[in-house]
C-alpha positions as CSV (number, residue, x, y, z in Angstrom):
1,M,-88.0,-1.2,-27.4
2,D,-85.9,-1.3,-31.2
3,M,-84.9,2.1,-30.7
4,V,-83.4,1.3,-26.9
5,A,-82.2,-1.6,-28.2
6,G,-80.2,-0.1,-31.3
7,A,-79.2,3.0,-29.1
8,G,-78.0,0.7,-26.3
9,G,-75.8,-1.4,-29.2
10,M,-74.4,1.9,-30.7
11,F,-73.3,3.0,-27.2
12,G,-71.8,-0.2,-26.6
13,Q,-69.9,-0.1,-29.7
14,L,-68.7,3.6,-29.1
15,A,-67.5,2.6,-25.8
16,V,-65.4,-0.2,-27.3
17,G,-64.1,1.9,-29.7
18,L,-62.8,4.5,-27.2
19,A,-61.4,1.8,-25.0
20,G,-59.7,0.2,-28.0
21,G,-59.2,2.6,-30.7
22,F,-59.4,2.5,-34.6
23,M,-57.0,1.1,-37.1
24,G,-58.6,2.6,-40.6
25,D,-62.0,0.7,-40.6
26,Q,-61.2,-2.0,-38.3
27,L,-61.7,-1.8,-34.8
28,I,-58.8,-2.6,-32.1
29,P,-59.7,-4.8,-29.1
30,G,-58.6,-2.9,-25.8
31,N,-56.2,-5.7,-24.6
32,M,-54.5,-5.6,-28.0
33,R,-53.9,-1.6,-27.7
34,M,-52.9,-2.1,-23.8
35,S,-50.5,-4.8,-25.2
36,Q,-49.0,-2.1,-27.9
37,K,-48.5,0.5,-25.1
38,M,-46.6,-2.0,-23.0
39,S,-44.4,-2.9,-25.7
40,T,-43.5,0.8,-26.4
41,K,-43.0,1.4,-22.8
42,P,-39.0,3.2,-22.3
43,T,-36.2,1.1,-20.7
44,I,-33.0,2.6,-19.9
45,D,-31.2,1.1,-23.3
46,S,-34.1,3.5,-25.2
47,L,-32.4,6.6,-23.6
48,P,-30.2,8.9,-25.7
49,D,-26.5,8.7,-25.1
50,K,-26.3,12.1,-23.7
51,V,-28.8,11.1,-21.0
52,L,-26.9,8.0,-20.3
53,L,-23.6,9.8,-20.1
54,R,-25.1,12.0,-17.7
55,I,-26.3,9.4,-15.6
56,F,-23.0,7.5,-15.9
57,S,-21.5,10.9,-14.5
58,Y,-22.6,10.4,-11.0
59,L,-21.1,6.9,-10.4
60,P,-17.6,6.3,-9.1
61,H,-15.0,5.3,-11.4
62,K,-14.8,1.7,-10.1
63,E,-18.4,1.3,-10.8
64,V,-18.4,3.1,-14.4
65,V,-15.7,0.2,-15.3
66,E,-18.3,-2.8,-14.1
67,N,-21.1,-1.2,-15.7
68,S,-19.4,-1.2,-19.0
69,L,-19.6,-4.9,-19.4
70,V,-23.5,-5.1,-19.0
71,N,-23.7,-4.6,-23.0
72,K,-22.0,-2.8,-26.0
73,K,-23.7,0.6,-25.8
74,W,-22.8,0.8,-21.8
75,H,-19.4,-0.1,-22.7
76,M,-19.4,2.6,-25.6
77,I,-20.9,5.3,-22.6
78,A,-17.8,4.2,-20.7
79,Q,-15.0,5.3,-23.0
80,D,-16.3,8.9,-23.4
81,P,-13.4,10.8,-22.4
82,R,-15.8,13.4,-20.4
83,L,-16.3,10.6,-18.0
84,W,-12.7,10.7,-17.2
85,V,-11.5,14.4,-16.2
86,F,-11.0,13.6,-12.7
87,V,-8.9,10.2,-12.1
88,S,-7.4,8.6,-9.3
89,L,-5.5,5.4,-10.1
90,R,-4.5,4.6,-6.5
91,P,-6.3,1.4,-5.6
92,D,-6.6,2.5,-1.9
93,I,-8.9,5.5,-3.0
94,S,-10.8,4.9,-6.1
95,G,-10.6,1.1,-6.0
96,L,-9.3,1.4,-9.8
97,H,-5.8,-0.7,-10.3
98,V,-4.1,-0.4,-13.4
99,E,-1.4,-3.1,-13.1
100,R,0.7,-2.1,-16.1
101,A,2.0,1.1,-17.8
102,E,1.7,-0.3,-20.9
103,T,-2.2,-0.3,-20.1
104,L,-2.4,3.2,-19.1
105,T,-0.6,4.1,-21.9
106,K,-3.1,2.7,-24.5
107,L,-5.9,4.5,-22.2
108,I,-4.3,8.0,-22.8
109,P,-4.5,9.0,-25.9
110,T,-8.7,7.6,-26.3
111,K,-10.2,7.8,-22.9
112,F,-8.3,10.1,-21.2
113,K,-7.7,13.0,-23.8
114,E,-9.6,15.4,-21.8
115,L,-8.0,14.7,-18.5
116,K,-7.5,17.6,-15.9
117,Y,-6.6,15.6,-12.6
118,L,-4.8,12.2,-12.2
119,E,-3.3,10.6,-9.5
120,I,-0.9,7.7,-10.3
121,T,1.3,5.2,-8.1
122,T,5.1,4.6,-8.6
123,E,4.7,1.6,-10.8
124,L,2.7,3.7,-13.4
125,I,5.1,6.5,-13.4
126,T,7.4,5.5,-16.5
127,P,8.7,7.7,-19.0
128,H,6.2,6.4,-21.7
129,V,3.4,7.5,-19.4
130,L,4.7,10.9,-18.6
131,Q,5.7,11.4,-22.2
132,D,2.0,10.5,-23.4
133,L,0.3,12.9,-20.6
134,A,2.5,15.7,-22.4
135,K,1.6,14.6,-25.9
136,Y,-1.9,13.6,-25.5
137,C,-3.7,15.1,-22.1
138,L,-3.1,19.3,-22.9
139,Q,-5.7,20.4,-20.3
140,L,-3.8,18.3,-17.7
141,S,-3.5,21.1,-14.5
142,H,-3.4,18.7,-11.4
143,L,-0.8,15.8,-11.4
144,Y,-0.3,13.5,-7.9
145,L,2.7,11.4,-8.1
146,D,2.7,8.9,-5.3
147,F,6.2,7.5,-4.5
148,S,5.4,6.4,-0.9
149,Q,5.3,2.7,-1.4
150,A,8.3,2.7,-3.9
151,S,11.4,0.3,-3.5
152,Q,12.6,1.2,-7.0
153,L,11.7,3.6,-9.4
154,H,12.3,3.2,-13.3
155,D,14.9,4.8,-15.4
156,F,13.9,8.5,-16.4
157,T,17.3,8.8,-18.5
158,D,14.9,8.7,-21.7
159,L,12.3,11.1,-20.3
160,S,12.0,14.1,-22.9
161,A,8.5,15.5,-22.2
162,F,6.6,16.3,-19.3
163,P,3.0,18.2,-18.8
164,T,3.8,21.6,-19.2
165,R,1.0,23.0,-18.1
166,L,0.4,22.0,-14.7
167,R,-1.0,24.5,-11.7
168,Y,-0.9,22.0,-9.1
169,M,1.9,19.0,-8.5
170,C,1.4,16.9,-5.2
171,I,4.7,14.3,-4.5
172,C,4.6,11.6,-2.1
173,L,8.0,10.9,-1.1
174,S,9.4,7.5,-0.1
175,D,11.8,7.3,2.9
176,V,14.6,5.4,1.0
177,I,14.0,6.3,-2.9
178,F,16.2,9.3,-3.6
179,L,14.1,11.4,-6.6
180,D,17.2,13.4,-7.4
181,N,17.3,11.8,-11.4
182,F,13.8,12.2,-12.0
183,M,13.6,15.6,-10.6
184,K,16.7,16.7,-12.7
185,R,14.3,15.6,-16.0
186,I,11.2,17.4,-15.0
187,Y,12.7,20.9,-13.5
188,S,12.5,22.7,-17.3
189,F,8.6,21.8,-17.6
190,I,7.2,23.0,-14.4
191,N,8.2,26.4,-14.3
192,G,4.5,27.2,-14.2
193,L,3.4,25.3,-11.2
194,E,1.3,27.6,-8.7
195,V,0.8,25.0,-5.9
196,L,3.0,22.5,-4.5
197,H,2.6,19.9,-2.0
198,I,5.2,17.3,-0.7
199,V,4.1,14.8,1.2
200,G,6.6,13.1,3.8
201,T,6.5,10.2,6.0
202,Y,5.7,11.8,9.6
203,E,3.9,8.9,10.5
204,N,6.7,6.3,9.5
205,A,9.6,8.1,10.9
206,E,7.5,8.1,14.4
207,D,8.1,4.4,14.7
208,E,11.4,4.0,13.1
209,E,14.7,5.1,14.5
210,G,17.7,5.7,12.1
211,E,19.2,8.2,9.7
212,V,16.9,10.5,7.8
213,Y,17.9,10.8,4.2
214,E,17.2,13.9,1.9
215,V,15.2,12.1,-0.8
216,I,14.5,15.1,-2.5
217,N,16.6,18.3,-3.0
218,I,14.4,21.3,-2.1
219,K,17.1,23.9,-2.8
220,I,17.2,23.0,-6.4
221,L,13.3,22.6,-6.8
222,K,13.0,26.2,-5.2
223,Q,14.9,27.5,-8.6
224,A,12.8,25.7,-11.1
225,T,9.2,26.9,-9.4
226,P,9.5,30.9,-9.0
227,N,5.9,31.2,-9.4
228,L,4.6,29.4,-6.4
229,R,1.7,30.9,-4.4
230,V,1.2,27.7,-2.4
231,I,3.3,25.7,-0.8
232,S,2.8,22.7,1.7
233,L,5.8,20.4,2.9
234,Y,3.8,18.0,5.4
235,G,5.5,15.3,7.7
236,I,8.9,16.0,6.0
237,A,11.4,14.5,8.0
238,F,14.7,16.1,7.0
239,L,13.1,19.7,6.0
240,D,14.8,22.4,8.3
241,D,14.8,26.4,8.4
242,S,17.7,26.4,5.5
243,H,14.7,24.8,3.2
244,I,12.2,27.5,4.2
245,E,14.6,30.0,3.7
246,A,15.5,28.8,0.1
247,F,11.9,28.9,-0.7
248,S,11.3,32.4,0.5
249,S,14.0,33.7,-1.7
250,N,12.6,32.8,-4.7
251,C,8.9,32.5,-4.3
252,I,8.4,36.2,-3.9
253,Q,4.7,35.3,-4.8
254,L,4.1,33.0,-1.8
255,Q,0.9,33.3,0.1
256,V,0.5,30.1,1.7
257,L,3.4,28.3,3.9
258,N,2.3,25.0,5.7
259,V,5.4,23.3,7.3
260,N,2.9,21.4,9.9
261,Y,4.5,18.2,11.6
262,C,8.1,19.2,10.2
263,S,10.1,18.7,13.3
264,R,13.0,20.2,12.4
265,V,11.9,23.5,11.8
266,K,13.0,25.6,14.4
267,G,12.2,29.3,13.7
268,A,15.3,30.4,12.6
269,S,14.1,31.3,9.3
270,L,10.7,33.0,10.4
271,K,12.5,36.4,10.3
272,I,13.8,36.4,6.5
273,L,10.7,34.6,5.5
274,L,8.8,37.6,7.0
275,Q,10.5,39.9,5.5
276,R,10.9,38.4,2.1
277,C,7.5,37.3,1.3
278,K,5.2,40.5,1.8
279,N,2.3,38.7,0.5
280,L,2.2,35.7,2.8
281,K,-1.5,35.5,4.3
282,C,-1.6,31.8,5.9
283,L,1.4,30.5,7.9
284,L,0.8,26.7,9.6
285,L,3.4,25.9,12.0
286,Q,1.7,22.8,13.8
287,Q,3.9,20.3,15.7
288,T,7.3,21.9,14.5
289,S,10.3,22.8,17.3
290,L,9.8,26.5,17.2
291,E,12.3,28.1,19.9
292,S,10.8,31.3,21.3
293,E,13.8,33.4,20.9
294,H,13.5,33.0,17.1
295,V,9.9,33.6,17.2
296,M,10.2,36.8,19.0
297,T,13.2,38.2,16.9
298,A,10.7,38.0,13.7
299,E,9.0,41.2,12.7
300,W,5.4,40.3,13.4
301,D,4.2,44.0,13.3
302,K,5.5,44.4,9.7
303,V,3.2,41.2,8.3
304,T,0.4,43.5,7.2
305,N,-1.1,40.4,5.0
306,L,-0.7,37.8,7.3
307,Q,-3.9,36.6,8.5
308,E,-4.1,32.8,9.3
309,L,-1.7,31.5,11.8
310,D,-1.1,28.2,13.4
311,I,1.4,27.4,16.3
312,T,-0.5,24.6,17.9
313,A,2.0,22.1,20.0
314,T,4.9,24.1,19.4
315,D,6.0,24.6,22.8
316,V,6.3,28.3,22.8
317,S,6.7,30.3,25.7
318,K,4.4,32.6,27.6
319,E,6.8,35.2,27.3
320,C,6.8,34.7,23.5
321,L,3.5,34.5,23.2
322,L,2.9,37.7,24.9
323,E,5.6,39.5,22.8
324,M,4.2,38.0,19.2
325,L,0.5,37.5,19.3
326,P,-0.3,41.7,19.9
327,R,1.9,42.6,17.2
328,I,0.3,40.8,14.4
329,P,-1.7,43.6,12.5
330,A,-4.8,41.9,11.5
331,I,-5.1,38.3,12.3
332,R,-8.2,36.5,11.0
333,W,-7.6,32.6,11.9
334,L,-5.7,31.2,15.1
335,S,-4.9,27.7,16.0
336,A,-2.8,28.2,19.3
337,G,-4.0,24.7,21.0
338,Q,-1.8,22.3,23.2
339,L,0.4,25.4,24.5
340,D,1.5,25.5,27.9
341,G,2.1,29.2,27.8
342,F,-1.2,30.1,26.6
343,T,-2.5,31.4,30.2
344,D,-5.4,33.7,31.1
345,T,-2.7,36.8,31.3
346,V,-1.8,36.1,27.5
347,L,-5.7,35.9,26.3
348,K,-6.3,38.9,28.5
349,T,-3.0,40.9,27.1
350,W,-4.0,39.7,23.6
351,M,-7.6,40.8,23.7
352,E,-6.5,44.6,24.9
353,T,-3.6,45.3,23.4
354,A,-4.0,43.4,19.9
355,N,-6.2,44.3,16.6
356,L,-9.0,41.9,16.7
357,K,-11.4,43.3,14.7
358,E,-10.8,40.7,11.8
359,L,-10.6,37.9,14.0
360,T,-13.2,35.2,13.1
361,A,-11.6,31.8,13.9
362,L,-10.0,30.6,17.1
363,D,-8.9,27.1,18.2
364,L,-8.0,26.8,21.7
365,D,-7.9,22.8,22.0
366,S,-6.6,21.8,25.0
367,S,-5.5,25.0,26.7
368,D,-5.5,23.4,30.3
369,N,-4.0,26.7,32.0
370,L,-7.1,29.1,30.6
371,S,-9.8,28.9,33.3
372,E,-13.7,29.3,32.4
373,D,-13.8,33.3,33.5
374,A,-11.0,34.3,31.0
375,I,-12.8,32.5,27.9
376,Q,-16.2,33.8,28.9
377,A,-14.6,37.3,29.0
378,F,-13.0,37.0,26.0
379,L,-16.1,35.6,24.3
380,N,-18.5,38.1,25.7
381,V,-16.4,40.8,23.3
382,F,-15.6,38.7,20.0
383,G,-18.1,35.8,20.4
384,P,-20.2,37.5,17.8
385,Q,-17.7,38.2,15.3
386,L,-16.6,34.6,15.3
387,V,-17.5,32.3,12.7
388,G,-15.3,29.3,13.9
389,L,-14.5,28.5,18.0
390,S,-12.8,25.3,19.3
391,L,-12.7,24.6,23.0
392,S,-12.0,21.0,22.9
393,G,-9.7,19.0,25.0
394,M,-10.4,21.0,28.4
395,P,-12.3,18.7,30.8
396,H,-13.2,22.0,33.0
397,V,-14.8,23.5,29.8
398,T,-18.5,21.7,29.6
399,D,-22.2,22.5,28.9
400,T,-22.3,25.2,32.0
401,L,-19.9,27.5,29.8
402,W,-21.4,26.7,26.5
403,I,-24.7,27.3,27.6
404,E,-23.7,31.0,28.7
405,I,-21.7,31.6,25.4
406,L,-23.9,30.1,22.9
407,P,-26.1,33.1,22.6
408,K,-22.9,35.3,21.6
409,L,-21.9,32.9,18.7
410,S,-24.9,33.7,16.5
411,N,-22.4,33.9,13.5
412,A,-21.2,30.4,14.0
413,R,-20.6,28.2,11.2
414,I,-18.2,25.7,12.6
415,L,-18.1,24.5,17.0
416,V,-15.9,21.7,18.2
417,L,-16.8,21.1,21.8
418,G,-15.7,18.6,24.7
419,C,-12.8,16.1,25.6
420,S,-12.4,12.5,24.8
421,T,-11.4,11.6,28.6
422,R,-13.9,10.1,30.8
423,M,-15.1,12.8,33.3
424,S,-16.7,12.3,36.3
425,V,-18.8,15.2,35.7
426,K,-22.2,14.7,33.4
427,V,-22.5,16.5,30.3
428,H,-26.3,17.7,29.7
429,V,-26.5,17.4,25.8
430,D,-30.4,18.2,25.4
431,H,-29.5,21.9,26.7
432,L,-26.5,22.1,24.6
433,I,-28.4,20.8,21.2
434,D,-31.5,23.2,21.9
435,G,-28.8,26.5,22.5
436,I,-27.3,25.6,19.3
437,A,-30.3,25.5,17.4
438,R,-31.8,28.9,19.1
439,H,-28.6,30.4,19.1
440,C,-26.3,29.1,16.0
441,S,-28.6,28.8,12.8
442,K,-25.9,29.5,10.5
443,V,-24.2,26.3,12.0
444,E,-22.5,23.8,9.2
445,R,-20.2,21.5,11.5
446,V,-20.3,20.3,15.1
447,E,-18.5,17.8,16.8
448,F,-18.9,16.6,20.8
449,R,-15.8,15.0,21.7
450,W,-17.2,14.0,25.2
451,D,-17.0,10.1,25.4
452,N,-20.4,8.4,25.2
453,D,-20.5,7.8,29.3
454,T,-20.0,11.4,29.9
455,L,-23.2,12.7,27.6
456,R,-26.4,12.6,29.6
457,F,-29.8,13.0,27.8
458,S,-33.5,12.5,28.5
459,D,-36.3,10.6,26.7
460,K,-37.6,13.8,25.4
461,N,-34.4,14.8,23.9
462,Q,-36.3,14.1,20.3
463,K,-37.7,17.7,20.8
464,A,-34.2,19.4,20.7
465,I,-32.8,17.0,18.1
466,D,-35.9,18.1,16.0
467,L,-35.2,21.7,16.8
468,I,-31.5,21.7,15.3
469,R,-32.5,19.6,12.3
470,T,-35.0,22.0,11.5
471,R,-33.3,25.7,12.2
472,C,-29.9,24.7,11.2
473,T,-31.1,24.0,7.6
474,K,-27.1,24.4,6.6
475,L,-25.6,21.7,9.0
476,Q,-23.5,19.4,7.1
477,C,-22.1,17.0,9.8
478,F,-22.9,16.6,13.5
479,V,-19.9,14.4,15.0
480,L,-20.2,12.5,18.2
481,S,-19.3,9.5,19.9
482,D,-21.0,6.1,18.8
483,G,-23.3,5.1,21.4
484,R,-27.2,5.6,22.2
485,L,-27.2,9.2,21.7
486,Y,-25.6,8.6,18.0
487,E,-27.9,6.2,17.0
488,I,-31.1,8.3,18.3
489,M,-29.8,11.5,16.4
490,R,-29.2,9.4,13.1
491,G,-32.1,7.7,13.0
492,N,-34.0,11.3,13.3
493,F,-32.0,12.9,10.8
494,E,-32.3,9.7,8.5
495,R,-36.2,10.1,8.8
496,A,-35.9,13.6,7.3
497,D,-33.9,12.1,4.5
498,R,-30.5,13.7,5.6
499,K,-28.3,10.4,6.0
500,A,-25.0,11.5,6.1
501,V,-25.4,14.5,8.3
502,V,-25.2,12.5,12.0
503,R,-21.4,10.9,12.2
504,T,-19.3,8.9,14.6
505,T,-15.8,10.6,16.1
506,I,-14.0,7.3,14.3
507,A,-15.2,8.3,10.9
508,C,-14.9,12.3,11.0
509,R,-13.3,14.9,12.8
510,V,-14.6,18.6,12.6
511,T,-11.7,21.3,12.6
512,L,-11.3,24.9,11.9
513,H,-9.1,24.2,9.0
514,Y,-12.6,24.4,6.7
515,L,-12.1,28.0,7.3
516,L,-8.8,28.4,5.8
517,K,-9.2,30.9,2.7
518,H,-6.9,28.2,0.7
519,Y,-8.3,25.4,2.2
520,Q,-9.4,23.8,-1.2
521,E,-6.1,24.2,-2.6
522,M,-4.6,22.8,0.9
523,L,-6.4,19.5,0.2
524,F,-5.1,19.5,-3.6
525,A,-8.5,19.3,-5.0
């Protein structure tokens, strides 16, 4: 009995020892041991600085600034220059607002010394700021200067330095602010530029009538930038063919020219542009005022490097299209929507006489004079090689045609379907989604532009949605009008932890521009 009791006591003591632990010869109670463990539990403040820095790197700059107020350690982390490599100081974009240039000049030598990308607005574009950027930000390669809201410029008479390692520069113009004095001071510093964006005031010009001013001297600018590869002149009201000719005379390395929404461009410079710029690969002329006679005189058959062309909404004639399109040696990307002259005859002639072996993207938005039969005949031949296809804006192209052609689009990454105008015929979405899932497993972006009232779907459409979600694993966005179907699809994808895929047409639009080879440079990013 005593032996049993002794054994029991020893076992009990051992059990307490295992639970509590020992400190020297003394036994530590279990609850004290647990208390010590709790007191040493790591918190976010106990993390190493490099881990905190990594966490901060995932936050938008506005949140970095807000979190810097928590304590001294977080304030120190927020000052690390590695967090401030790509910075936008445009409040409507980033939420960051620096009210005074003096404040920015204090940040540049410390927080911004590893800066590579910077966006600033008029009030911050001063001689002192630009000179400090040149002095301290030796890695700065992208600069975005936004003068669009300017009512008055600073005096740049004393400007003696400007960043010299820039490769990309974007200038947003104002309607009434002339930039000649500013540009004269920086010409000698920007001869290394490779990408130049000048953004005009096209949207404002549509609403206002009056004289158009040439607020920046493009003909002098071209002399200072001989190394340009990409020129984007978007929506500039005063830009005409003489400015294009000026750039073509000096930028022999030019690969991309974008003059979308420059309404004074008529095409008179096309012939000399194509003759001089032998490396031109991408030419974007959307919403310009092209005249067919100028377009037809250009030597399209000699531009062996031209692969991407946008002539959307240019009103070139049927005869011009018949003359021009078959002559382009190796077209890869074509946007030719909103053209009354793009008829069945044009499509058939292009298909039979042109070299379309390299064609991978085709946008025929709002081509009302194309029949379903002509489109289907074309896609039966070239559909398998297409990566992007847009047949939007055509009420007569419904789900019936799409169901027929989807099996041919096995390599499609971008598909744009439907029109926003209300239709009397209902579109059966279940079959479309099922067809995309079964035949287009590589698809990344899809947009249904049909109105919500036009879409018809059954209660069993979850099966089709499940199919496209599981088979199309590369799908980044599926855009459709706000309504019942949108709610169903969004809920399905969110339950699978793919929250950003399904979007509305109000918040997002899908285009074939994602497939342009220089798309990232065209975005200035």
